C-alpha positions in Angstrom: 5.8 -14.6 72.7 6.3 -17.9 71.8 3.4 -20.9 71.0 3.9 -22.3 74.5 3.4 -18.8 75.8 0.6 -17.7 74.0 -2.7 -16.4 75.7 -4.7 -17.0 72.6 -7.7 -19.5 72.2 -6.8 -22.6 70.5 -8.4 -22.4 66.9 -10.6 -25.7 67.7 -12.3 -24.0 70.8 -13.3 -21.4 68.4 -14.9 -23.6 65.7 -18.2 -23.9 67.8 -19.0 -20.4 66.6 -19.0 -21.2 63.0 -20.1 -25.0 63.3 -23.2 -24.3 61.4 -21.3 -23.3 58.2 -19.4 -26.5 58.2 -22.8 -28.6 59.0 -24.1 -26.9 55.7 -21.1 -27.7 53.7 -20.7 -31.1 54.7 -24.2 -31.3 53.6 -23.2 -30.8 49.9 -22.2 -33.6 47.6 -18.4 -34.5 47.4 -17.2 -32.8 44.1 -13.7 -34.0 44.7 -12.6 -37.2 46.1 -8.8 -38.2 46.5 -8.2 -41.5 47.6 -4.8 -43.0 48.3 -3.2 -40.9 46.1 0.7 -41.7 45.6 3.3 -40.0 43.3 6.6 -41.6 42.9 10.0 -40.2 40.7 12.7 -42.7 39.5 13.2 -46.5 39.0 15.8 -48.8 39.8 16.2 -48.5 43.4 16.7 -44.5 43.1 12.8 -44.0 43.9 11.7 -40.7 45.3 8.5 -40.6 46.8 6.9 -37.1 46.4 3.6 -37.9 48.4 2.1 -41.1 49.8 -1.5 -41.9 50.9 -3.2 -38.7 50.6 -6.9 -39.2 51.3 -9.6 -36.3 51.0 -12.9 -35.2 50.3 -13.8 -31.6 48.9 -17.3 -30.7 49.0 -19.2 -28.5 46.3 -18.4 -24.7 46.3 -15.6 -25.1 49.1 -12.7 -23.0 49.1 -9.5 -24.9 50.1 -6.3 -23.6 50.6 -3.2 -25.8 50.4 0.0 -25.1 52.1 3.1 -26.8 53.3 6.8 -26.6 53.4 8.7 -26.5 50.1 8.9 -30.1 48.5 6.2 -31.3 49.8 4.4 -31.8 46.8 1.6 -28.7 46.6 2.2 -28.2 43.1 2.6 -31.8 41.8 -0.9 -32.6 43.7 -2.6 -29.9 41.8 -1.2 -30.9 38.6 -2.4 -34.2 39.3 -6.0 -33.0 40.0 -5.6 -30.7 36.6 -4.6 -33.9 34.7 -1.5 -32.4 33.9 0.6 -35.2 35.6 -0.3 -38.8 36.4 -0.2 -40.3 39.5 1.7 -43.5 40.5 -0.9 -44.9 42.8 -4.4 -44.3 43.8 -7.1 -42.1 41.9 -9.1 -38.9 42.1 -12.7 -38.8 41.3 -14.6 -35.4 40.2 -18.5 -35.6 40.4 -17.7 -39.7 40.5 -15.7 -40.1 37.5 -11.7 -40.7 37.3 -9.5 -37.9 36.5 -7.5 -39.1 33.7 -6.3 -36.1 31.9 -7.1 -32.4 31.4 -10.5 -31.5 30.7 -12.7 -28.1 31.0 -14.5 -29.5 34.0 -11.4 -28.0 35.5 -9.8 -24.5 35.3 -6.4 -23.7 36.1 -4.8 -20.5 37.0 -1.0 -20.4 37.4 1.4 -17.7 39.4 2.9 -16.9 36.0 1.1 -14.3 33.4 -0.2 -17.2 30.7 -2.2 -14.8 28.4 -1.6 -15.0 24.9 0.4 -11.6 24.2 -1.2 -11.4 20.7 -4.7 -11.5 21.4 -6.7 -8.6 23.3 -8.4 -9.1 26.7 -11.6 -10.1 24.8 -10.2 -12.8 22.6 -7.9 -14.3 25.5 -11.5 -14.9 27.1 -12.9 -16.2 23.9 -10.0 -18.4 23.3 -11.3 -21.9 25.2 -14.8 -21.1 24.2 -14.0 -21.1 20.6 -11.8 -24.1 21.3 -15.1 -25.9 22.5 -16.9 -25.0 19.4 -18.9 -22.1 20.1 -19.3 -19.6 17.2 -17.6 -16.3 17.6 -20.8 -14.3 18.3 -21.7 -16.6 21.6 -18.2 -16.7 22.7 -17.7 -13.1 22.1 -21.2 -12.2 24.3 -19.8 -14.8 26.8 -16.5 -13.4 27.0 -17.8 -9.7 27.6 -20.1 -11.0 30.3 -17.0 -12.8 32.5 -15.1 -9.5 31.9 -17.9 -7.6 33.2 -18.1 -9.7 36.3 -14.2 -9.3 37.2 -14.5 -5.7 36.5 -12.5 -5.6 33.4 -15.2 -4.6 30.6 -13.4 -1.3 29.8 -10.2 -2.9 28.7 -11.9 -5.7 26.5 -9.9 -4.2 23.4 -6.4 -4.0 25.2 -3.4 -6.0 24.8 -2.0 -8.2 27.9 1.4 -5.7 27.7 -0.9 -2.9 28.6 -2.4 -4.4 32.0 -1.1 -4.3 35.5 -0.2 -7.5 37.0 -3.4 -7.6 39.0 -5.4 -7.1 35.8 -3.5 -9.8 33.9 -4.7 -12.3 36.7 -8.0 -11.1 36.6 -8.2 -11.9 32.8 -6.5 -15.2 33.6 -9.5 -16.0 36.1 -12.0 -14.9 33.8 -10.9 -17.1 31.0 -10.5 -20.0 33.3 -14.1 -19.3 34.4 -15.5 -19.0 31.0 -15.5 -22.6 30.4 -17.6 -23.4 33.5 -15.4 -25.4 35.3 -16.6 -27.7 38.1 -13.1 -26.6 40.1 -10.8 -23.7 39.7 -7.3 -25.0 40.6 -5.1 -21.9 41.2 -1.2 -22.4 42.1 0.3 -19.4 43.9 -1.8 -16.9 41.3 -1.0 -13.5 43.6 2.6 -14.5 44.6 4.4 -12.3 42.0 2.0 -9.2 43.0 2.9 -6.3 45.2 1.5 -6.4 48.7 -1.1 -3.8 47.9 -2.6 -5.6 44.9 -2.3 -9.1 46.2 -4.9 -7.8 48.8 -7.2 -6.1 46.3 -7.0 -9.5 44.2 -7.7 -11.6 47.4 -10.8 -9.4 47.7 -12.0 -9.3 44.2 -11.3 -13.6 44.4 -14.0 -13.7 47.1 -16.4 -11.7 45.6 -16.2 -13.7 42.2 -16.5 -17.1 44.1 -19.7 -16.2 45.6 -21.3 -15.3 42.3 -20.3 -18.4 40.6 -21.2 -22.2 40.9 -17.3 -23.3 41.1 -15.1 -25.1 44.0 -11.6 -23.7 44.2 -8.5 -25.3 45.2 -5.9 -22.7 45.9 -2.0 -23.3 46.7 -0.2 -20.3 48.9 2.9 -20.0 50.7 1.4 -16.9 52.7 -0.5 -18.5 55.8 -2.3 -14.9 56.3 -3.7 -15.5 52.6 -5.0 -19.1 53.5 -6.6 -17.7 56.8 -8.3 -15.2 55.0 -9.6 -17.0 52.0 -10.2 -20.6 53.1 -13.0 -22.3 54.2 -10.7 -25.3 55.3 -6.9 -25.7 55.4 -4.8 -28.6 53.7 -1.6 -28.6 55.8 0.9 -31.0 54.1 4.2 -32.3 55.5 7.4 -33.5 53.5 9.5 -36.3 53.1 7.4 -38.0 52.1 4.3 -35.3 51.5 1.5 -36.5 53.5 -1.6 -34.8 54.9 -1.0 -33.4 58.2 -3.9 -31.7 59.2 -7.1 -30.7 57.4 -8.2 -27.5 59.5 -11.4 -26.0 59.4 -11.4 -22.5 59.3 -12.6 -20.5 62.3 -13.1 -17.2 61.1 -16.6 -16.2 60.2 -17.7 -15.0 56.9 -18.0 -12.6 55.1 -14.2 -11.9 55.6 -12.5 -8.3 56.1 -8.9 -7.3 56.9 -10.5 -6.0 60.3 -10.6 -9.7 61.1 -6.7 -9.8 61.2 -6.5 -8.5 64.7 -9.4 -10.9 66.1 -8.7 -14.1 68.1 -9.8 -16.4 65.8 -8.0 -15.4 62.9 -4.5 -14.9 65.2 -5.2 -18.3 66.9 -5.6 -19.9 63.3 -2.4 -18.2 62.1 -0.6 -19.5 65.4 -1.6 -22.9 64.9 -0.4 -23.0 60.7 3.0 -21.5 62.2 3.2 -24.4 64.5 2.4 -27.2 61.7 4.7 -25.2 59.0 7.5 -24.0 61.2 7.6 -26.4 64.3 10.2 -25.2 67.0 13.6 -26.8 66.6 16.8 -26.2 68.6 19.7 -25.0 66.0 22.9 -24.3 67.0 24.2 -20.9 66.2 26.6 -20.8 63.5 29.9 -18.7 64.9 32.3 -16.8 62.2 35.9 -16.6 63.4 36.7 -13.1 65.2 38.8 -11.3 62.9 38.2 -7.5 63.5 39.3 -5.0 60.9 38.3 -1.9 62.6 39.1 -0.3 65.9 36.5 2.6 65.9 37.3 3.0 69.4 33.8 1.3 70.3 32.3 -2.2 70.1 28.7 -2.9 68.7 26.6 -5.7 70.5 
């Protein structure tokens, strides 16, 4: 069934069911303000515009997912938020202060496993705490608290090579949160995991987020993941990157896999599909008809 033939209700018609939740979110202070953000590469007439004029506000304790086609600048956008790249125009304010470089007020979790292989799980989590000047005793106690929160206290003395992929990412999340960031930035952190582990990690992340005063900015290519996790979904377009739509997720919380078959979830996913993969007419490529077999029958 095509999008035009779908009998699902529009996701905007379902939004009033969760309007109260979004009213509460809008009453919270703005944590991150992005104002006319621009990123260009190149000089002397060969400039490439990655994105242009991105403006948005994210409220405290929101869970924001960012989706969009390849080349729309998703990773570049969050690297600028993290202070790892510089914008060529506009500005980003975190708690009203301009972002000019990396800081412990922003935590980062990457797709690849970025743990130090020569350090134990506990020492990996302690690393940032000690770099901030905390003594070993304090850092060790706090690291253990975070490992307990992500359910890994029993493997605190293990090394990264002894852990599964999902466990490594939980350690990475604990390490990022140990510095008590205002915002946790996640660049497709579960993309390398198998489907079952990925579902488990999504559930773990929601449980952790409920317990911690942190805002999450999460990049994903998986539309189902965005619909499952996010309060709002930022859809970016390409050539150049721009905000296509900032969608309020109509799926009520708390979330569960049972909702994957409910109208709110299916309608939202359909809308995301329309935005990311708009229908286009493409002529079918035809190969030369050279027959190399004579089996006595033809295939369709």
